[in-house]
C-alpha positions as CSV (number, residue, x, y, z in Angstrom):
1,X,-53.3,-82.6,-116.3
2,X,-54.6,-85.9,-114.8
3,X,-52.5,-88.1,-117.1
4,X,-52.9,-91.1,-114.9
5,X,-56.6,-91.0,-115.1
6,X,-56.7,-90.3,-118.9
7,X,-54.4,-93.3,-119.4
8,X,-56.5,-95.6,-117.1
9,X,-59.7,-94.7,-118.9
10,X,-58.0,-95.4,-122.3
11,X,-56.8,-98.8,-121.4
12,X,-60.0,-99.8,-119.8
13,X,-62.2,-98.5,-122.7
14,X,-60.1,-99.4,-125.7
15,X,-61.4,-102.0,-128.2
16,X,-59.6,-104.4,-130.3
17,X,-61.8,-103.6,-133.3
18,X,-60.4,-100.0,-133.2
19,X,-56.8,-101.0,-133.7
20,X,-55.7,-100.4,-137.4
21,X,-54.5,-103.5,-139.2
22,X,-51.0,-102.3,-139.6
23,X,-50.8,-101.7,-136.0
24,X,-51.9,-105.3,-135.4
25,X,-49.5,-106.6,-137.9
26,X,-46.7,-104.8,-136.1
27,X,-47.9,-106.4,-132.9
28,X,-47.4,-109.8,-134.5
29,X,-43.9,-108.9,-135.6
30,X,-42.9,-107.7,-132.2
31,X,-44.3,-110.8,-130.7
32,X,-42.4,-113.1,-133.1
33,X,-39.1,-111.1,-132.4
34,X,-39.7,-111.4,-128.5
35,X,-40.4,-115.1,-128.6
36,X,-37.3,-115.7,-130.7
37,X,-35.2,-113.7,-128.3
38,X,-36.7,-115.4,-125.1
39,X,-36.1,-118.9,-126.6
40,X,-32.6,-117.9,-127.7
41,X,-31.6,-116.5,-124.4
42,X,-33.1,-119.2,-122.4
43,X,-29.8,-121.3,-121.9
44,X,-27.8,-118.3,-121.0
45,X,-25.9,-118.5,-117.6
46,X,-27.9,-115.6,-116.3
47,X,-31.1,-117.5,-116.7
48,X,-29.6,-120.6,-115.2
49,X,-28.6,-118.6,-112.1
50,X,-31.8,-116.9,-111.9
51,X,-33.8,-120.0,-111.8
52,X,-31.3,-121.8,-109.5
53,X,-31.7,-119.0,-107.0
54,X,-35.4,-118.5,-107.1
55,X,-37.1,-121.9,-108.1
56,X,-37.1,-123.2,-104.6
57,X,-39.4,-120.4,-103.6
58,X,-41.7,-120.6,-106.6
59,X,-45.4,-121.5,-106.1
60,X,-47.5,-123.9,-108.2
61,X,-46.2,-124.8,-111.7
62,X,-48.5,-122.5,-113.7
63,X,-46.6,-121.2,-116.4
64,X,-43.7,-121.9,-118.9
65,X,-40.1,-120.6,-119.1
66,X,-39.8,-120.4,-122.9
67,X,-37.0,-122.6,-124.3
68,X,-36.9,-124.6,-121.0
69,X,-38.6,-127.5,-119.4
70,X,-39.2,-125.6,-116.2
71,X,-42.7,-124.5,-115.1
72,X,-43.1,-121.8,-112.3
73,X,-45.8,-119.7,-110.8
74,X,-46.9,-116.9,-113.1
75,X,-45.0,-114.2,-111.4
76,X,-41.7,-115.9,-111.5
77,X,-42.3,-117.2,-115.0
78,X,-42.8,-113.6,-116.0
79,X,-39.4,-112.7,-114.3
80,X,-37.6,-115.6,-116.0
81,X,-39.0,-114.7,-119.6
82,X,-38.2,-111.0,-119.2
83,X,-34.7,-111.9,-118.3
84,X,-34.0,-114.5,-121.1
85,X,-35.7,-112.2,-123.7
86,X,-33.4,-109.4,-123.0
87,X,-30.1,-111.2,-122.0
88,X,-28.8,-111.0,-125.5
89,X,-29.6,-107.5,-125.9
90,X,-31.3,-108.6,-129.2
91,X,-34.8,-107.5,-128.4
92,X,-36.9,-104.6,-130.0
93,X,-36.3,-101.1,-129.4
94,X,-38.7,-98.0,-129.6
95,X,-36.1,-95.5,-130.9
96,X,-37.7,-92.5,-129.6
97,X,-37.3,-93.4,-126.1
98,X,-34.7,-96.3,-126.3
99,X,-37.3,-98.5,-124.3
100,X,-37.2,-102.3,-125.2
101,X,-41.0,-102.6,-125.1
102,X,-41.7,-106.2,-125.6
103,X,-39.9,-107.7,-122.8
104,X,-41.9,-106.3,-119.9
105,X,-45.2,-106.6,-121.5
106,X,-45.1,-109.9,-123.3
107,X,-43.4,-111.6,-120.4
108,X,-46.2,-110.5,-117.9
109,X,-49.2,-111.3,-120.2
110,X,-48.0,-114.6,-121.6
111,X,-47.6,-116.0,-118.0
112,X,-51.1,-114.7,-117.2
113,X,-52.4,-116.4,-120.4
114,X,-51.3,-119.8,-119.2
115,X,-53.1,-119.1,-115.9
116,X,-56.5,-117.9,-117.2
117,X,-58.1,-118.2,-120.7
118,X,-57.0,-115.5,-123.1
119,X,-57.9,-115.5,-126.8
120,X,-55.3,-114.4,-129.5
121,X,-57.0,-111.1,-130.1
122,X,-57.3,-110.3,-126.4
123,X,-53.7,-111.0,-126.2
124,X,-52.8,-108.8,-129.1
125,X,-54.9,-105.9,-127.8
126,X,-53.3,-106.1,-124.3
127,X,-49.8,-106.4,-125.7
128,X,-50.3,-103.2,-128.0
129,X,-52.0,-101.4,-125.2
130,X,-49.0,-102.1,-122.8
131,X,-46.4,-101.1,-125.3
132,X,-48.5,-97.8,-125.8
133,X,-48.5,-97.1,-122.1
134,X,-44.8,-97.6,-121.5
135,X,-43.7,-95.7,-124.5
136,X,-45.9,-92.7,-123.8
137,X,-44.8,-92.6,-120.2
138,X,-41.2,-93.0,-121.4
139,X,-41.5,-90.2,-124.0
140,X,-42.8,-87.8,-121.3
141,X,-39.6,-88.0,-119.3
142,X,-37.1,-88.6,-122.1
143,X,-34.1,-87.8,-122.3
144,X,-33.8,-86.3,-118.9
145,X,-34.9,-89.3,-117.1
146,X,-32.6,-91.6,-119.1
147,X,-29.7,-89.0,-119.0
148,X,-29.6,-89.1,-115.1
149,X,-29.1,-92.7,-115.0
150,X,-32.3,-94.4,-115.1
151,X,-32.8,-97.6,-117.3
152,X,-36.0,-96.7,-118.9
153,X,-37.1,-100.2,-120.1
154,X,-37.3,-101.1,-116.3
155,X,-38.8,-97.9,-115.0
156,X,-41.3,-97.3,-117.8
157,X,-41.8,-101.1,-118.6
158,X,-43.6,-101.7,-115.3
159,X,-46.5,-99.5,-116.3
160,X,-46.8,-101.2,-119.6
161,X,-46.9,-104.7,-117.9
162,X,-49.6,-103.3,-115.5
163,X,-51.6,-102.0,-118.2
164,X,-51.5,-105.1,-120.3
165,X,-52.2,-107.4,-117.5
166,X,-54.9,-105.0,-116.1
167,X,-56.7,-105.2,-119.5
168,X,-56.6,-109.0,-119.6
169,X,-58.0,-108.9,-116.0
170,X,-60.9,-106.8,-117.0
171,X,-59.9,-104.0,-114.5
172,X,-62.1,-100.7,-114.6
173,X,-60.5,-97.3,-114.8
174,X,-60.3,-97.0,-111.0
175,X,-58.4,-100.2,-110.6
176,X,-56.2,-99.5,-113.6
177,X,-55.2,-96.2,-111.9
178,X,-54.4,-98.1,-108.8
179,X,-52.5,-100.6,-110.9
180,X,-50.4,-97.7,-112.3
181,X,-49.7,-96.4,-108.8
182,X,-48.7,-99.8,-107.6
183,X,-46.4,-100.2,-110.5
184,X,-45.0,-96.8,-110.3
185,X,-44.0,-97.3,-106.6
186,X,-41.9,-100.3,-107.9
187,X,-40.3,-98.5,-110.8
188,X,-36.5,-99.0,-110.9
189,X,-33.4,-99.9,-112.9
190,X,-30.0,-98.3,-113.1
191,X,-28.0,-97.8,-116.2
192,X,-25.1,-98.6,-114.1
193,X,-26.0,-102.2,-114.4
194,X,-25.3,-102.2,-118.2
195,X,-22.9,-105.1,-118.9
196,X,-23.9,-107.1,-116.0
197,X,-26.7,-109.8,-115.4
198,X,-28.8,-107.1,-113.7
199,X,-29.5,-105.4,-117.1
200,X,-31.8,-108.1,-118.1
201,X,-33.2,-108.4,-114.7
202,X,-34.6,-105.0,-115.2
203,X,-37.4,-106.0,-117.9
204,X,-37.9,-109.2,-116.1
205,X,-38.7,-107.6,-112.8
206,X,-40.8,-105.0,-114.6
207,X,-43.0,-107.7,-116.0
208,X,-43.1,-109.3,-112.6
209,X,-43.9,-106.3,-110.8
210,X,-46.4,-105.0,-113.3
211,X,-48.2,-108.3,-113.3
212,X,-48.3,-108.2,-109.4
213,X,-49.6,-104.5,-109.5
214,X,-52.6,-105.6,-111.8
215,X,-53.4,-108.6,-109.6
216,X,-53.3,-106.4,-106.5
217,X,-55.5,-103.8,-108.1
218,X,-57.9,-106.4,-109.1
219,X,-58.7,-106.9,-105.3
220,X,-59.1,-103.2,-104.8
221,X,-55.6,-102.7,-103.3
222,X,-55.3,-99.1,-103.2
223,X,-52.6,-96.7,-104.3
224,X,-52.2,-92.9,-105.3
225,X,-54.5,-92.3,-108.3
226,X,-52.0,-89.6,-109.7
227,X,-48.7,-91.5,-109.7
228,X,-47.5,-90.1,-113.0
229,X,-48.2,-86.4,-112.4
230,X,-48.2,-85.8,-108.6
231,X,-45.7,-83.5,-107.1
232,X,-44.0,-86.6,-105.5
233,X,-44.9,-89.0,-108.2
234,X,-42.9,-90.8,-111.0
235,X,-42.2,-87.9,-113.4
236,X,-41.4,-85.2,-110.7
237,X,-39.2,-87.3,-108.6
238,X,-37.4,-89.3,-111.4
239,X,-36.9,-86.8,-114.1
240,X,-35.4,-83.2,-114.1
241,X,-37.9,-82.4,-116.8
242,X,-41.3,-83.8,-118.4
243,X,-44.0,-83.1,-120.9
244,X,-47.3,-84.7,-119.9
245,X,-48.7,-83.9,-123.5
246,X,-46.5,-86.8,-124.8
247,X,-48.8,-89.2,-122.7
248,X,-52.1,-87.7,-123.7
249,X,-52.0,-86.3,-127.1
250,X,-53.0,-88.5,-130.1
251,X,-54.0,-91.3,-127.7
252,X,-55.9,-94.1,-129.6
253,X,-54.8,-92.4,-133.0
254,X,-51.2,-93.0,-133.1
255,X,-49.5,-96.0,-131.8
256,X,-46.0,-96.4,-130.5
257,X,-45.7,-100.1,-131.8
258,X,-45.9,-98.7,-135.2
259,X,-42.4,-97.1,-134.6
260,X,-40.9,-100.3,-133.1
261,X,-37.6,-101.6,-134.5
262,X,-35.7,-104.8,-134.5
263,X,-32.2,-105.7,-134.1
264,X,-30.0,-107.4,-136.6
265,X,-27.2,-107.3,-134.1
266,X,-26.9,-108.7,-130.5
267,X,-25.8,-105.4,-128.8
268,X,-26.6,-101.9,-127.8
269,X,-28.6,-100.2,-130.6
270,X,-26.2,-97.2,-130.8
271,X,-23.5,-99.3,-132.0
272,X,-25.5,-100.7,-135.0
273,X,-24.5,-98.2,-137.5
274,X,-20.8,-98.7,-136.8
275,X,-21.2,-102.6,-137.1
276,X,-23.3,-102.1,-140.3
277,X,-20.5,-100.0,-141.9
278,X,-17.6,-102.4,-140.9
279,X,-19.7,-105.3,-142.2
280,X,-20.3,-103.6,-145.5
281,X,-16.6,-102.5,-145.9
282,X,-15.4,-106.1,-145.0
283,X,-17.7,-107.6,-147.7
284,X,-17.0,-105.2,-150.5
285,X,-13.4,-105.4,-150.1
286,X,-12.7,-108.7,-148.8
287,X,-11.0,-107.2,-145.6
288,X,-9.2,-109.3,-143.1
289,X,-7.9,-108.3,-139.7
290,X,-4.2,-108.4,-140.8
291,X,-4.9,-105.8,-143.6
292,X,-6.0,-103.2,-141.1
293,X,-3.8,-100.6,-139.5
294,X,-6.6,-98.5,-137.9
295,X,-10.5,-98.3,-137.6
296,X,-11.9,-94.7,-137.0
297,X,-15.5,-94.6,-136.0
298,X,-17.2,-91.2,-136.0
299,X,-20.4,-91.4,-133.9
300,X,-23.1,-89.8,-131.8
301,X,-22.0,-88.8,-128.1
302,X,-24.3,-91.6,-126.7
303,X,-22.2,-94.3,-128.3
304,X,-19.2,-93.5,-126.0
305,X,-21.6,-92.8,-123.1
306,X,-23.2,-96.2,-123.3
307,X,-20.7,-98.6,-125.1
308,X,-17.3,-97.1,-124.4
309,X,-15.9,-100.1,-122.7
310,X,-12.4,-100.6,-124.3
311,X,-11.5,-103.8,-122.8
312,X,-14.5,-106.0,-122.0
313,X,-13.9,-109.2,-119.9
314,X,-17.1,-111.0,-120.4
315,X,-19.6,-111.4,-123.2
316,X,-22.1,-109.2,-121.4
317,X,-19.6,-106.3,-121.4
318,X,-18.9,-106.8,-124.9
319,X,-22.3,-105.8,-125.8
320,X,-21.4,-102.4,-124.6
321,X,-18.1,-102.0,-126.3
322,X,-18.3,-100.3,-129.7
323,X,-14.6,-101.4,-130.1
324,X,-15.3,-105.1,-129.7
325,X,-18.4,-104.9,-132.0
326,X,-16.4,-103.2,-134.8
327,X,-13.7,-106.0,-134.4
328,X,-16.0,-108.8,-134.7
329,X,-17.9,-107.2,-137.6
330,X,-14.6,-107.2,-139.5
331,X,-13.4,-110.5,-138.4
332,X,-16.8,-112.5,-138.7
333,X,-18.8,-110.3,-140.9
334,X,-21.6,-110.4,-138.3
335,X,-22.4,-109.5,-134.5
336,X,-24.9,-112.1,-133.3
337,X,-25.1,-113.7,-129.9
338,X,-22.0,-115.9,-130.6
339,X,-20.0,-112.8,-131.2
340,X,-20.7,-111.8,-127.7
341,X,-19.8,-114.9,-125.9
342,X,-17.2,-114.9,-123.1
343,X,-14.7,-116.9,-125.5
344,X,-15.0,-114.2,-128.2
345,X,-14.5,-111.3,-126.0
346,X,-11.3,-112.9,-124.9
347,X,-10.0,-114.2,-128.4
348,X,-6.5,-112.9,-129.0
349,X,-7.3,-112.0,-132.5
350,X,-10.4,-109.9,-131.5
351,X,-8.4,-108.2,-128.7
352,X,-5.7,-107.4,-131.2
353,X,-8.0,-105.8,-133.7
354,X,-10.1,-103.9,-131.2
355,X,-7.0,-102.2,-130.0
356,X,-6.8,-100.6,-133.4
357,X,-10.4,-99.2,-133.1
358,X,-10.8,-95.6,-132.2
359,X,-14.3,-94.0,-131.6
360,X,-14.7,-90.1,-131.7
361,X,-17.7,-88.0,-131.3
362,X,-18.9,-86.2,-134.5
363,X,-21.0,-83.1,-134.1
364,X,-24.5,-83.2,-135.6
365,X,-24.5,-86.9,-136.3
366,X,-27.7,-88.8,-135.3
367,X,-27.9,-91.9,-133.0
368,X,-28.5,-94.3,-136.0
369,X,-25.8,-92.8,-138.1
370,X,-21.9,-93.3,-138.3
371,X,-19.0,-92.8,-140.4
372,X,-16.4,-95.5,-140.5
373,X,-12.8,-95.0,-141.9
374,X,-10.5,-98.0,-142.2
375,X,-6.8,-97.4,-142.8
376,X,-5.2,-100.3,-144.3
377,X,-1.7,-101.4,-144.0
378,X,-0.8,-100.2,-147.5
379,X,-2.0,-96.7,-146.4
380,X,-5.3,-96.6,-148.4
381,X,-8.3,-95.4,-146.5
382,X,-11.8,-97.0,-147.0
383,X,-14.7,-95.0,-145.9
384,X,-18.5,-95.8,-145.5
385,X,-21.3,-93.4,-144.2
386,X,-24.1,-95.1,-142.7
387,X,-27.1,-92.8,-142.6
388,X,-29.6,-95.3,-141.1
389,X,-28.7,-98.7,-139.8
390,X,-30.3,-101.9,-140.8
391,X,-33.3,-102.5,-138.5
392,X,-34.2,-98.7,-138.1
393,X,-37.7,-97.4,-139.2
394,X,-35.8,-96.1,-142.5
395,X,-34.3,-99.7,-143.2
396,X,-36.6,-102.1,-141.4
397,X,-36.0,-105.8,-141.2
398,X,-38.5,-107.8,-143.3
399,X,-40.7,-110.5,-142.1
400,X,-38.3,-112.9,-143.7
401,X,-35.4,-111.4,-141.9
402,X,-37.3,-111.8,-138.5
403,X,-38.0,-115.4,-139.3
404,X,-34.2,-116.0,-140.2
405,X,-33.3,-114.4,-136.9
406,X,-35.7,-116.5,-134.9
407,X,-34.3,-119.6,-136.5
408,X,-30.8,-118.7,-135.7
409,X,-31.8,-117.9,-132.0
410,X,-33.7,-121.2,-131.5
411,X,-31.1,-123.4,-133.1
412,X,-29.9,-125.7,-130.6
413,X,-32.7,-125.0,-128.2
414,X,-35.7,-126.3,-129.9
415,X,-35.9,-128.9,-132.7
416,X,-36.3,-127.5,-136.1
417,X,-39.9,-128.7,-136.8
418,X,-40.9,-127.2,-133.4
419,X,-39.3,-123.9,-134.5
420,X,-41.3,-123.7,-137.7
421,X,-44.5,-124.5,-135.9
422,X,-43.8,-121.8,-133.2
423,X,-43.1,-119.3,-136.0
424,X,-46.4,-120.0,-137.7
425,X,-48.2,-119.7,-134.3
426,X,-46.8,-116.2,-133.6
427,X,-47.7,-115.1,-137.1
428,X,-51.3,-116.4,-136.6
429,X,-51.8,-114.9,-133.1
430,X,-55.1,-113.5,-133.8
431,X,-56.7,-116.6,-135.0
432,X,-55.8,-118.5,-131.7
433,X,-58.7,-119.4,-129.3
434,X,-55.9,-119.9,-126.7
435,X,-52.9,-117.6,-126.7
436,X,-51.1,-119.9,-124.4
437,X,-50.4,-122.1,-127.4
438,X,-47.4,-119.8,-127.9
439,X,-46.0,-120.8,-124.4
440,X,-46.6,-124.4,-124.9
441,X,-45.2,-124.4,-128.3
442,X,-41.9,-122.8,-127.0
443,X,-41.2,-125.1,-124.0
444,X,-38.4,-127.6,-124.4
């Protein structure tokens, strides 16, 4: 099956008018969530260090770094916005593949939109196509590709960024096929990096490399035209199993962005059911850390595989500790970016409570499900079964929830009146004559 060609032709020939209204609406929701995450993460030490390291080598000041005053060339701006949008681990998730879809795609095309004119509808169209491409490619190799250790947001995200940028550049099917090849040969990202600055580097580099691929292809820079399906191409080399029907079937009829989900907690998605349950029990019973003898979490195996750090030393590691997450959920009743700061991870009260947390695998439990059993000092046991966490498809965050999340992330970064204008701009993306208004509206 020549899926590279099939996908390239779809991207080149797709029309905005063929996108269902509900799909376009989810595109706006995804964009709003991404901008909030990028602005909120823009002052993180990871972003400071990345800009300090690479700004001396940036070209002309062509594009914004959201939430900051710096302007870089479009390739470096795409990299920095990809990093800042993912550094809190607060961005969106396509649950079927565990891809964080907006980071690689939006970071690439917003930078491009500041360099050449792009209307709001063009931007939305390219964004939705980019998400579609990366999620379909990811689905074709998931879970084997992920299980062996690849960070699928980086490895599949580069294809989404190339597709979206290629669409905005007006590439034909041949050029988009080349762009996929150029993107694929740059596909990378290891799960070993979770808990370090490199995790957010992956979507940033995917954005930068995907944009690079589209720009090269525009100049007829050639590559393999069968990067996805060839014997020595992406799927065969980087996954023990694959299903190419996941790429081609229903193309143009079903849309991955319709299954996008948004995080109420700033950590790995598989922890969310446990946090959800701990917060609910805390609020229902007025629990304090001193009341608790033991917290047992019955979870999916992936929880321990991804978030089994028992003694995180920095905030980024805390995002991959189900133990830390349960502790802050009880103590603070939330798990936002402040609960994953270096100071919070090293707080003696948090350390004491997380030492009382035990996580065990329960057979048959889903990734977005958990059972929480809290034993109190008086020997009572309080239990909560979370069948679907807040933020899942079954219990989605509302538009108002997303706006509140945005305001919380942007607080202290942008003035309140600027935040409100930016929220309104994101919601009205399709009415914009110039999509770069989003970037300008988010610059400090």
